C-alpha positions as CSV (number, residue, x, y, z in Angstrom):
1,M,37.9,-10.9,68.7
2,N,37.8,-12.2,65.2
3,P,34.5,-12.6,63.3
4,R,32.6,-15.8,64.0
5,Y,30.5,-17.8,61.6
6,S,27.9,-20.6,62.1
7,K,28.8,-24.2,61.2
8,E,26.3,-24.1,58.4
9,V,28.1,-21.1,56.7
10,L,31.5,-22.8,57.2
11,Q,30.3,-26.0,55.6
12,H,29.1,-24.0,52.5
13,H,32.4,-22.2,52.3
14,I,34.3,-25.5,52.4
15,L,32.2,-26.8,49.5
16,K,33.1,-23.7,47.6
17,L,36.8,-24.1,48.3
18,I,36.6,-27.7,47.0
19,R,34.9,-26.4,43.8
20,M,37.8,-23.9,43.5
21,G,40.3,-26.8,43.6
22,Y,41.2,-27.3,47.2
23,T,41.2,-30.7,48.9
24,R,40.1,-31.0,52.6
25,T,43.7,-31.7,53.5
26,Q,44.9,-28.6,51.9
27,I,42.2,-26.6,53.6
28,S,43.2,-27.9,57.0
29,Q,46.9,-27.1,56.3
30,E,46.1,-23.6,55.1
31,T,43.9,-22.7,58.1
32,S,45.5,-25.0,60.8
33,L,41.9,-26.3,61.5
34,N,40.9,-29.9,61.9
35,L,37.8,-29.9,59.8
36,A,36.4,-33.2,61.2
37,R,36.6,-32.0,64.7
38,L,35.3,-28.6,63.8
39,F,31.9,-30.0,62.8
40,N,31.7,-33.0,65.2
41,D,33.2,-31.7,68.4
42,D,31.5,-28.6,69.9
43,S,34.2,-28.0,72.4
44,Y,36.8,-27.8,69.6
45,Y,34.5,-25.5,67.6
46,K,34.2,-23.2,70.5
47,A,37.9,-23.3,71.3
48,K,38.7,-22.4,67.7
49,S,36.0,-19.7,67.4
50,D,38.6,-17.0,67.0
51,D,40.3,-18.8,64.1
52,I,37.4,-20.1,62.0
53,Y,37.3,-16.8,60.0
54,K,40.4,-18.2,58.2
55,L,38.1,-20.5,56.2
56,V,36.2,-17.5,54.8
57,E,39.4,-15.6,54.3
58,L,40.9,-18.5,52.3
59,L,37.9,-18.5,50.0
60,H,38.5,-14.9,49.1
61,K,42.2,-15.7,48.3
62,T,40.9,-18.1,45.5
63,R,39.3,-15.0,43.8
64,Y,36.0,-16.8,44.1
65,H,34.2,-13.5,44.5
66,E,35.6,-12.2,41.2
67,T,34.5,-15.2,39.2
68,D,31.9,-17.5,40.8
69,E,30.0,-15.7,43.6
70,L,27.5,-13.7,41.7
71,P,26.7,-16.3,39.0
72,E,26.1,-18.9,41.7
73,T,23.9,-16.4,43.6
74,L,22.0,-15.7,40.5
75,S,21.4,-19.4,40.0
76,L,20.3,-19.7,43.7
77,V,17.7,-17.0,43.4
78,Q,16.1,-18.8,40.4
79,R,15.8,-22.1,42.2
80,A,12.5,-23.2,43.8
81,T,13.9,-23.8,47.3
82,S,12.0,-23.7,50.7
83,F,14.4,-20.9,51.7
84,N,13.4,-18.7,48.8
85,A,9.8,-19.6,49.2
86,Y,9.8,-18.5,52.8
87,L,11.3,-15.1,51.9
88,L,9.0,-14.5,48.9
89,N,5.9,-15.4,51.0
90,S,6.2,-12.0,52.9
91,K,3.6,-9.5,53.7
92,N,5.7,-6.7,52.3
93,A,9.4,-5.9,51.6
94,V,10.1,-4.9,55.2
95,D,8.8,-8.3,56.3
96,M,11.2,-10.0,53.9
97,L,14.1,-7.8,55.2
98,S,13.3,-8.7,58.8
99,K,13.5,-12.4,57.8
100,I,16.9,-11.8,56.1
101,I,18.1,-10.0,59.3
102,T,17.3,-13.1,61.4
103,F,19.1,-15.4,59.0
104,N,22.2,-13.2,58.7
105,K,22.5,-12.8,62.5
106,A,22.5,-16.6,62.8
107,C,25.1,-17.0,60.1
108,S,27.4,-14.1,61.1
109,P,26.7,-13.0,64.6
110,D,29.5,-10.5,64.7
111,N,28.2,-8.5,61.8
112,E,25.4,-6.0,62.4
113,Y,22.2,-6.1,60.3
114,G,19.0,-4.1,60.6
115,W,16.7,-1.6,58.9
116,Y,15.2,1.8,59.7
117,E,13.4,4.7,58.0
118,H,15.7,7.1,56.2
119,D,13.8,10.2,55.0
120,E,11.1,8.7,52.8
121,R,13.0,5.4,52.3
122,I,13.6,2.2,54.1
123,E,17.3,1.4,54.6
124,F,18.5,-2.1,55.1
125,F,22.1,-2.0,56.4
126,I,25.1,-4.3,56.8
127,K,27.9,-3.3,59.1
128,Q,30.7,-5.8,58.8
129,H,33.2,-6.9,61.5
130,P,36.4,-4.8,60.9
131,V,38.5,-7.9,60.3
132,E,36.0,-9.3,57.8
133,Q,35.9,-6.0,56.0
134,R,39.7,-6.4,55.3
135,Y,39.2,-9.4,53.1
136,S,35.5,-9.3,52.2
137,T,32.8,-7.0,50.7
138,S,29.1,-7.2,51.1
139,Q,28.8,-7.9,47.4
140,G,27.2,-11.4,47.6
141,M,24.6,-10.7,50.3
142,T,23.6,-7.3,48.8
143,F,23.3,-9.0,45.3
144,Y,21.0,-11.7,46.7
145,I,18.8,-9.3,48.6
146,V,18.4,-7.0,45.6
147,L,17.4,-9.9,43.4
148,M,14.9,-11.2,45.9
149,L,13.4,-7.8,46.4
150,R,12.9,-7.5,42.6
151,Q,11.2,-10.9,42.6
152,L,8.9,-9.9,45.5
153,L,8.0,-6.5,44.1
154,N,8.8,-6.1,40.4
155,Q,11.7,-6.1,38.1
156,S,11.6,-2.3,37.5
157,L,12.1,-1.6,41.2
158,R,14.2,1.5,41.8
159,L,16.7,1.3,44.7
160,E,20.0,2.7,45.9
161,V,22.9,0.6,47.0
162,G,25.8,1.8,49.2
163,A,29.0,-0.2,49.7
164,A,31.7,0.2,52.4
165,S,34.3,-1.1,50.0
166,Q,36.0,0.9,47.2
167,T,34.4,-1.4,44.5
168,Y,32.9,-4.8,44.1
169,P,35.0,-7.8,42.9
170,D,32.5,-8.5,40.2
171,L,31.0,-5.1,39.5
172,I,30.0,-5.9,35.9
173,T,27.7,-8.8,36.9
174,F,26.3,-6.8,39.8
175,C,25.4,-3.8,37.7
176,E,23.9,-6.0,34.9
177,H,21.6,-8.1,37.1
178,A,21.0,-6.0,40.3
179,T,21.5,-2.2,39.8
180,P,24.2,0.2,38.5
181,N,23.0,2.7,41.1
182,I,25.9,2.1,43.6
183,T,27.9,4.5,45.7
184,F,31.2,3.2,47.2
185,D,33.4,4.2,50.1
186,Q,30.4,4.5,52.4
187,S,30.7,4.1,56.2
188,Y,28.6,0.9,56.0
189,S,26.8,-1.0,53.3
190,F,23.1,-0.5,52.6
191,I,20.1,-0.9,50.3
192,R,17.5,1.9,50.2
193,I,14.0,1.6,48.7
194,D,11.0,3.9,48.6
195,K,9.1,3.6,51.9
196,H,5.7,3.3,50.2
197,T,6.9,0.5,48.0
198,A,8.6,-1.3,50.9
199,M,5.4,-1.1,53.1
200,S,2.9,-2.0,50.3
201,P,1.1,-5.3,50.8
202,I,2.1,-8.2,48.6
203,A,-0.9,-9.7,46.8
204,T,0.6,-13.2,46.7
205,Y,1.2,-13.5,50.4
206,N,-0.4,-16.7,51.8
207,Q,-0.8,-16.8,55.6
208,H,-1.9,-20.4,55.4
209,V,1.6,-21.7,54.5
210,T,3.5,-19.3,56.7
211,H,3.9,-21.6,59.6
212,Y,5.1,-24.5,57.4
213,L,7.6,-22.4,55.5
214,E,8.9,-20.8,58.7
215,N,9.6,-24.2,60.2
216,Q,11.4,-25.3,57.1
217,F,13.4,-22.1,57.2
218,F,14.5,-22.4,60.9
219,S,15.3,-26.0,60.5
220,N,18.2,-25.2,58.2
221,F,20.3,-23.3,60.7
222,Y,21.0,-22.7,64.4
223,I,20.2,-19.3,65.9
224,E,22.5,-18.2,68.7
225,E,20.4,-16.8,71.6
226,P,21.6,-13.2,72.0
227,E,19.2,-12.2,74.9
228,T,21.5,-10.0,76.8
229,D,22.6,-8.1,73.6
230,L,18.9,-7.7,72.6
231,K,18.2,-5.6,75.6
232,T,21.0,-3.2,74.7
233,L,20.0,-3.0,71.1
234,I,16.4,-2.3,71.9
235,I,17.3,0.5,74.3
236,A,19.9,1.9,71.8
237,D,17.1,2.0,69.1
238,I,14.7,3.8,71.4
239,K,17.3,6.3,72.6
240,N,18.3,7.1,69.0
241,A,14.6,7.6,68.1
242,V,14.0,9.9,71.0
243,E,17.2,12.0,70.3
244,N,16.9,12.1,66.5
245,S,13.6,11.2,65.0
246,D,10.7,11.4,67.5
247,D,9.5,8.1,66.1
248,N,7.1,6.8,68.7
249,R,6.8,3.4,67.0
250,F,9.9,2.4,68.9
251,F,7.7,2.1,72.0
252,N,5.5,-0.4,70.2
253,V,6.5,-4.1,70.8
254,D,5.3,-5.3,67.4
255,F,7.3,-2.7,65.6
256,V,10.5,-3.5,67.6
257,A,10.0,-7.2,67.2
258,A,9.8,-6.8,63.4
259,R,13.0,-4.8,63.3
260,F,14.9,-7.7,64.8
261,G,13.2,-10.3,62.6
262,L,11.3,-11.8,65.6
263,S,7.7,-12.5,66.4
264,R,6.2,-10.8,69.5
265,S,6.2,-14.1,71.5
266,T,9.9,-14.8,70.6
267,L,10.8,-11.3,71.7
268,Y,9.0,-11.8,75.0
269,R,10.7,-15.1,75.5
270,K,14.2,-13.7,74.9
271,L,13.7,-10.9,77.3
272,Q,12.1,-13.1,79.9
273,A,15.3,-15.3,79.8
274,V,17.2,-12.4,81.2
275,D,14.6,-11.5,83.8
276,T,13.0,-8.5,82.1
277,S,10.2,-7.7,79.7
278,F,9.5,-5.1,77.0
279,T,7.3,-3.2,79.4
280,Q,10.0,-3.1,82.0
281,L,12.6,-1.9,79.5
282,I,10.3,0.9,78.3
283,D,9.4,1.9,81.8
284,T,13.0,2.0,83.0
285,F,14.1,4.0,79.9
286,R,11.3,6.5,80.3
287,K,12.1,6.9,84.0
288,E,15.8,7.7,83.4
289,E,15.2,9.7,80.2
290,S,12.5,11.9,81.7
291,I,15.0,13.2,84.4
292,K,17.5,14.1,81.7
293,L,15.0,15.8,79.5
294,L,13.5,17.8,82.4
295,S,17.0,18.8,83.7
296,D,19.0,19.3,80.5
297,S,16.6,20.6,77.9
298,F,14.2,23.5,77.2
299,L,11.5,21.2,75.9
300,T,8.0,21.8,77.2
301,L,6.3,19.1,79.3
302,E,4.1,18.3,76.3
303,E,7.1,17.8,74.0
304,I,8.8,15.6,76.6
305,S,5.7,13.5,76.9
306,E,5.5,13.1,73.2
307,K,9.2,12.2,72.9
308,L,8.8,9.5,75.4
309,G,5.9,7.9,73.5
310,Y,3.0,8.9,75.7
311,S,-0.4,9.4,74.1
312,N,-1.1,12.5,76.3
313,I,0.6,14.5,79.0
314,S,-1.7,13.1,81.7
315,A,-0.2,9.6,81.1
316,F,3.3,11.1,81.5
317,N,2.3,12.9,84.7
318,R,0.9,9.7,86.2
319,A,4.0,7.7,85.4
320,F,6.3,10.4,86.7
321,R,4.4,10.6,90.0
322,R,4.6,6.8,90.3
323,W,8.4,6.9,89.9
324,H,9.3,10.0,92.0
325,A,6.2,10.9,94.0
326,I,6.2,14.4,92.5
327,S,4.9,15.9,89.3
328,P,7.3,16.6,86.4
329,A,6.4,20.3,86.7
330,K,7.4,20.5,90.3
331,Y,10.6,18.5,89.7
332,R,11.7,20.9,87.0
333,Q,11.1,23.9,89.4
334,Q,13.2,22.3,92.1
335,S,16.1,21.1,89.9
Protein backbone atom coordinates (compact mmCIF):
# COMPACT_ATOMS: atom_id res chain seq x y z
CA MET A 1 0.00 0.00 0.00
CA ASN A 2 1.30 3.44 -0.92
CA PRO A 3 1.33 6.34 1.57
CA ARG A 4 -1.95 8.18 2.09
CA TYR A 5 -2.47 11.88 2.77
CA SER A 6 -5.43 13.90 3.97
CA LYS A 7 -7.34 16.10 1.54
CA GLU A 8 -6.09 19.18 3.41
CA VAL A 9 -2.46 18.20 2.82
CA LEU A 10 -3.10 17.45 -0.86
CA GLN A 11 -4.74 20.84 -1.36
CA HIS A 12 -1.67 22.57 0.12
CA HIS A 13 0.60 20.57 -2.16
CA ILE A 14 -1.43 21.49 -5.23
CA LEU A 15 -1.12 25.18 -4.33
CA LYS A 16 2.63 24.70 -4.00
CA LEU A 17 2.75 23.00 -7.42
CA ILE A 18 0.92 25.94 -8.95
CA ARG A 19 3.42 28.35 -7.37
CA MET A 20 6.17 26.22 -8.91
CA GLY A 21 4.66 26.76 -12.38
CA TYR A 22 2.24 23.86 -12.89
CA THR A 23 -1.33 24.35 -14.10
CA ARG A 24 -4.13 22.16 -12.74
CA THR A 25 -4.39 20.48 -16.11
CA GLN A 26 -0.69 19.63 -16.07
CA ILE A 27 -0.97 18.28 -12.52
CA SER A 28 -3.85 16.02 -13.59
CA GLN A 29 -1.90 14.80 -16.60
CA GLU A 30 1.27 14.09 -14.59
CA THR A 31 -0.55 12.18 -11.85
CA SER A 32 -3.51 10.71 -13.79
CA LEU A 33 -5.81 12.13 -11.10
CA ASN A 34 -9.00 14.11 -11.61
CA LEU A 35 -8.45 16.96 -9.15
CA ALA A 36 -12.08 18.12 -9.11
CA ARG A 37 -13.36 14.64 -8.29
CA LEU A 38 -10.56 14.05 -5.83
CA PHE A 39 -11.84 16.76 -3.52
CA ASN A 40 -15.56 16.65 -4.24
CA ASP A 41 -16.26 12.93 -4.59
CA ASP A 42 -15.42 10.85 -1.52
CA SER A 43 -15.85 7.57 -3.36
CA TYR A 44 -13.31 8.68 -5.99
CA TYR A 45 -10.92 9.87 -3.25
CA LYS A 46 -11.10 6.47 -1.55
CA ALA A 47 -10.76 4.61 -4.84
CA LYS A 48 -7.61 6.58 -5.66
CA SER A 49 -6.14 6.37 -2.16
CA ASP A 50 -3.25 4.25 -3.43
CA ASP A 51 -2.29 6.83 -6.10
CA ILE A 52 -2.64 10.20 -4.38
CA TYR A 53 0.95 10.07 -3.16
CA LYS A 54 1.85 11.03 -6.76
CA LEU A 55 0.85 14.62 -5.99
CA VAL A 56 3.40 14.79 -3.18
CA GLU A 57 6.01 13.01 -5.29
CA LEU A 58 5.45 15.47 -8.15
CA LEU A 59 6.14 18.40 -5.84
CA HIS A 60 9.52 16.91 -4.99
CA LYS A 61 10.35 16.62 -8.68
CA THR A 62 10.04 20.42 -8.96
CA ARG A 63 12.96 20.78 -6.48
CA TYR A 64 10.62 22.71 -4.21
CA HIS A 65 12.39 21.24 -1.18
CA GLU A 66 15.72 22.62 -2.33
CA THR A 67 14.52 26.16 -2.86
CA ASP A 68 11.18 27.07 -1.29
CA GLU A 69 10.21 24.69 1.52
CA LEU A 70 12.30 26.02 4.37
CA PRO A 71 11.92 29.76 3.55
CA GLU A 72 8.13 29.25 3.40
CA THR A 73 8.20 27.30 6.68
CA LEU A 74 10.25 30.07 8.30
CA SER A 75 7.62 32.59 7.19
CA LEU A 76 4.83 30.34 8.48
CA VAL A 77 6.38 30.09 11.95
CA GLN A 78 6.55 33.88 12.19
CA ARG A 79 2.85 34.37 11.37
CA ALA A 80 0.20 34.97 14.05
CA THR A 81 -2.06 32.05 13.11
CA SER A 82 -4.52 30.14 15.28
CA PHE A 83 -2.56 26.99 14.48
CA ASN A 84 0.69 28.42 15.85
CA ALA A 85 -1.16 29.96 18.80
CA TYR A 86 -2.58 26.56 19.75
CA LEU A 87 0.86 24.93 19.69
CA LEU A 88 2.54 27.77 21.58
CA ASN A 89 -0.16 27.72 24.27
CA SER A 90 1.23 24.46 25.67
CA LYS A 91 1.92 23.42 29.25
CA ASN A 92 5.42 22.28 28.30
CA ALA A 93 7.37 21.03 25.29
CA VAL A 94 5.97 17.50 25.58
CA ASP A 95 2.45 18.95 25.47
CA MET A 96 3.35 20.74 22.21
CA LEU A 97 4.88 17.57 20.75
CA SER A 98 1.72 15.62 21.60
CA LYS A 99 -0.36 18.17 19.68
CA ILE A 100 1.99 17.90 16.70
CA ILE A 101 1.67 14.11 16.79
CA THR A 102 -2.12 14.42 16.57
CA PHE A 103 -1.85 16.78 13.60
CA ASN A 104 0.69 14.66 11.74
CA LYS A 105 -1.31 11.47 12.19
CA ALA A 106 -4.30 13.22 10.64
CA CYS A 107 -2.27 14.54 7.70
CA SER A 108 -0.17 11.46 6.95
CA PRO A 109 -1.76 8.41 8.62
CA ASP A 110 0.75 5.95 7.16
CA ASN A 111 3.74 7.64 8.77
CA GLU A 112 4.48 6.93 12.43
CA TYR A 113 4.92 9.75 14.93
CA GLY A 114 5.44 9.68 18.68
CA TRP A 115 7.72 10.49 21.59
CA TYR A 116 9.41 8.63 24.42
CA GLU A 117 12.14 9.09 26.99
CA HIS A 118 15.64 8.31 25.73
CA ASP A 119 18.15 8.33 28.60
CA GLU A 120 17.76 11.84 30.10
CA ARG A 121 16.19 13.22 26.93
CA ILE A 122 12.80 13.32 25.28
CA GLU A 123 12.83 11.96 21.74
CA PHE A 124 10.21 12.94 19.18
CA PHE A 125 10.39 10.56 16.22
CA ILE A 126 9.17 10.40 12.62
CA LYS A 127 9.15 7.05 10.84
CA GLN A 128 8.19 7.62 7.22
CA HIS A 129 6.36 5.19 4.97
CA PRO A 130 9.05 3.36 2.90
CA VAL A 131 7.60 4.67 -0.38
CA GLU A 132 7.56 8.26 0.88
CA GLN A 133 11.13 7.90 2.07
CA ARG A 134 12.22 7.25 -1.52
CA TYR A 135 11.22 10.74 -2.66
CA SER A 136 10.95 12.78 0.53
CA THR A 137 12.90 13.65 3.66
CA SER A 138 11.63 14.81 7.04
CA GLN A 139 13.38 18.16 6.49
CA GLY A 140 10.26 20.39 6.42
CA MET A 141 8.42 18.95 9.42
CA THR A 142 11.61 18.70 11.50
CA PHE A 143 12.47 22.31 10.64
CA TYR A 144 9.01 23.52 11.69
CA ILE A 145 9.07 21.60 14.98
CA VAL A 146 12.54 22.84 15.93
CA LEU A 147 11.57 26.45 15.24
CA MET A 148 8.34 26.11 17.24
CA LEU A 149 10.22 24.52 20.15
CA ARG A 150 12.64 27.45 20.11
CA GLN A 151 9.73 29.88 20.29
CA LEU A 152 8.07 27.95 23.10
CA LEU A 153 11.26 27.56 25.17
CA ASN A 154 14.08 29.88 24.16
CA GLN A 155 16.24 30.64 21.17
CA SER A 156 19.35 29.09 22.77
CA LEU A 157 17.67 25.70 23.14
CA ARG A 158 20.14 22.84 22.69
CA LEU A 159 18.81 19.85 20.82
CA GLU A 160 19.88 16.99 18.61
CA VAL A 161 18.37 16.14 15.22
CA GLY A 162 18.63 12.79 13.48
CA ALA A 163 17.61 12.20 9.87
CA ALA A 164 16.89 8.96 8.03
CA SER A 165 18.14 10.54 4.79
CA GLN A 166 21.73 11.00 3.65
CA THR A 167 21.37 14.79 3.75
CA TYR A 168 18.72 17.52 3.63
CA PRO A 169 17.78 19.19 0.30
CA ASP A 170 18.32 22.64 1.89
CA LEU A 171 20.93 21.87 4.51
CA ILE A 172 22.34 25.42 4.63
CA THR A 173 19.02 27.02 5.58
CA PHE A 174 18.28 24.26 8.09
CA CYS A 175 21.60 24.71 9.87
CA GLU A 176 21.33 28.51 9.84
CA HIS A 177 17.86 28.75 11.39
CA ALA A 178 17.30 25.43 13.22
CA THR A 179 20.49 23.63 14.29
CA PRO A 180 23.75 22.38 12.77
CA ASN A 181 23.67 19.47 15.22
CA ILE A 182 22.38 16.82 12.77
CA THR A 183 23.34 13.20 12.24
CA PHE A 184 22.24 11.57 8.98
CA ASP A 185 21.66 7.97 7.85
CA GLN A 186 19.72 7.15 11.01
CA SER A 187 17.15 4.33 11.11
CA TYR A 188 14.43 7.00 11.57
CA SER A 189 14.23 10.77 12.02
CA PHE A 190 14.11 12.33 15.47
CA ILE A 191 14.49 15.43 17.62
CA ARG A 192 15.99 15.01 21.09
CA ILE A 193 15.89 17.60 23.86
CA ASP A 194 16.83 17.54 27.52
CA LYS A 195 14.06 15.89 29.60
CA HIS A 196 14.09 18.57 32.30
CA THR A 197 13.74 21.28 29.67
CA ALA A 198 10.97 19.40 27.88
CA MET A 199 8.98 18.84 31.08
CA SER A 200 9.41 22.33 32.56
CA PRO A 201 6.18 24.39 32.83
CA ILE A 202 5.71 27.25 30.37
CA ALA A 203 4.95 30.51 32.18
CA THR A 204 2.85 31.88 29.30
CA TYR A 205 0.44 28.92 29.22
CA ASN A 206 -3.16 30.18 29.50
CA GLN A 207 -5.71 27.50 30.35
CA HIS A 208 -8.59 29.94 29.78
CA VAL A 209 -8.06 30.04 26.00
CA THR A 210 -7.15 26.37 25.61
CA HIS A 211 -10.62 25.19 24.63
CA TYR A 212 -11.09 27.95 22.05
CA LEU A 213 -7.70 27.36 20.42
CA GLU A 214 -8.26 23.60 20.42
CA ASN A 215 -11.56 24.01 18.56
CA GLN A 216 -9.87 26.29 16.01
CA PHE A 217 -7.09 23.74 15.60
CA PHE A 218 -9.32 20.71 15.02
CA SER A 219 -11.65 22.59 12.68
CA ASN A 220 -8.81 22.86 10.15
CA PHE A 221 -8.43 19.17 9.40
CA TYR A 222 -10.17 15.82 9.54
CA ILE A 223 -8.84 13.17 11.91
CA GLU A 224 -9.15 9.59 10.78
CA GLU A 225 -10.47 7.39 13.58
CA PRO A 226 -7.81 4.71 14.18
CA GLU A 227 -9.50 2.94 17.13
CA THR A 228 -8.44 -0.58 16.22
CA ASP A 229 -4.81 0.43 15.65
CA LEU A 230 -4.82 2.38 18.89
CA LYS A 231 -5.29 -0.79 20.93
CA THR A 232 -2.31 -2.40 19.22
CA LEU A 233 -0.12 0.66 19.71
CA ILE A 234 -0.97 0.97 23.40
CA ILE A 235 -0.18 -2.70 24.07
CA ALA A 236 3.06 -2.43 22.06
CA ASP A 237 4.10 0.59 24.14
CA ILE A 238 3.38 -1.19 27.42
CA LYS A 239 5.12 -4.38 26.30
CA ASN A 240 8.19 -2.42 25.25
CA ALA A 241 8.25 -0.61 28.61
CA VAL A 242 7.98 -3.90 30.52
CA GLU A 243 10.73 -5.56 28.47
CA ASN A 244 13.17 -2.65 28.21
CA SER A 245 12.64 0.21 30.61
CA ASP A 246 10.46 -0.77 33.60
CA ASP A 247 8.62 2.54 33.12
CA ASN A 248 5.40 2.14 35.13
CA ARG A 249 3.90 5.33 33.70
CA PHE A 250 2.73 3.28 30.71
CA PHE A 251 0.07 1.83 33.01
CA ASN A 252 -1.26 5.36 33.65
CA VAL A 253 -4.10 6.45 31.37
CA ASP A 254 -3.16 10.15 31.40
CA PHE A 255 0.43 9.41 30.42
CA VAL A 256 -0.66 7.09 27.58
CA ALA A 257 -3.27 9.56 26.31
CA ALA A 258 -0.65 12.34 26.18
CA ARG A 259 1.73 10.14 24.16
CA PHE A 260 -0.93 9.80 21.46
CA GLY A 261 -1.90 13.48 21.56
CA LEU A 262 -5.32 12.69 23.06
CA SER A 263 -7.29 13.79 26.09
CA ARG A 264 -8.31 11.09 28.57
CA SER A 265 -11.95 11.32 27.47
CA THR A 266 -11.02 10.96 23.78
CA LEU A 267 -8.87 7.92 24.54
CA TYR A 268 -11.78 6.37 26.44
CA ARG A 269 -14.15 7.08 23.55
CA LYS A 270 -11.86 5.56 20.93
CA LEU A 271 -11.37 2.38 22.93
CA GLN A 272 -15.06 2.14 23.76
CA ALA A 273 -15.79 2.25 20.01
CA VAL A 274 -14.03 -1.11 19.67
CA ASP A 275 -15.67 -2.63 22.75
CA THR A 276 -12.82 -2.29 25.20
CA SER A 277 -11.42 0.11 27.77
CA PHE A 278 -8.02 1.13 29.06
CA THR A 279 -8.63 -0.88 32.24
CA GLN A 280 -9.52 -3.98 30.22
CA LEU A 281 -6.42 -3.60 28.02
CA ILE A 282 -4.18 -3.34 31.06
CA ASP A 283 -5.85 -6.23 32.84
CA THR A 284 -5.60 -8.53 29.80
CA PHE A 285 -1.97 -7.58 29.23
CA ARG A 286 -1.06 -8.22 32.86
CA LYS A 287 -2.87 -11.55 32.85
CA GLU A 288 -0.98 -12.80 29.78
CA GLU A 289 2.38 -11.25 30.66
CA SER A 290 2.34 -12.56 34.24
CA ILE A 291 2.24 -16.16 32.97
CA LYS A 292 5.20 -15.52 30.66
CA LEU A 293 7.27 -13.86 33.38
CA LEU A 294 6.53 -16.57 35.92
CA SER A 295 7.32 -19.36 33.46
CA ASP A 296 10.18 -17.96 31.40
CA SER A 297 12.15 -15.67 33.72
CA PHE A 298 14.14 -15.84 36.94
CA LEU A 299 12.60 -12.63 38.29
CA THR A 300 11.31 -12.64 41.84
CA LEU A 301 7.61 -12.17 42.47
CA GLU A 302 8.33 -8.66 43.73
CA GLU A 303 10.20 -7.81 40.52
CA ILE A 304 7.38 -9.21 38.35
CA SER A 305 4.83 -7.23 40.37
CA GLU A 306 6.83 -4.05 39.82
CA LYS A 307 7.32 -4.73 36.11
CA LEU A 308 3.56 -5.10 35.69
CA GLY A 309 2.94 -1.74 37.31
CA TYR A 310 1.52 -2.84 40.65
CA SER A 311 2.06 -0.65 43.68
CA ASN A 312 2.80 -3.68 45.86
CA ILE A 313 2.98 -7.47 45.64
CA SER A 314 -0.32 -7.89 47.50
CA ALA A 315 -2.15 -6.22 44.62
CA PHE A 316 -0.41 -8.54 42.16
CA ASN A 317 -1.33 -11.60 44.25
CA ARG A 318 -5.00 -10.58 44.39
CA ALA A 319 -5.15 -10.01 40.63
CA PHE A 320 -3.43 -13.33 39.83
CA ARG A 321 -5.83 -15.23 42.11
CA ARG A 322 -8.74 -13.54 40.36
CA TRP A 323 -7.44 -14.67 36.95
CA HIS A 324 -6.30 -18.19 37.78
CA ALA A 325 -7.72 -19.12 41.23
CA ILE A 326 -4.16 -19.79 42.43
CA SER A 327 -1.35 -17.67 43.83
CA PRO A 328 1.57 -16.74 41.55
CA ALA A 329 3.96 -18.55 43.93
CA LYS A 330 2.04 -21.82 43.64
CA TYR A 331 1.69 -21.40 39.88
CA ARG A 332 5.47 -21.07 39.56
CA GLN A 333 6.02 -24.17 41.68
CA GLN A 334 3.66 -26.22 39.49
CA SER A 335 4.93 -24.96 36.12
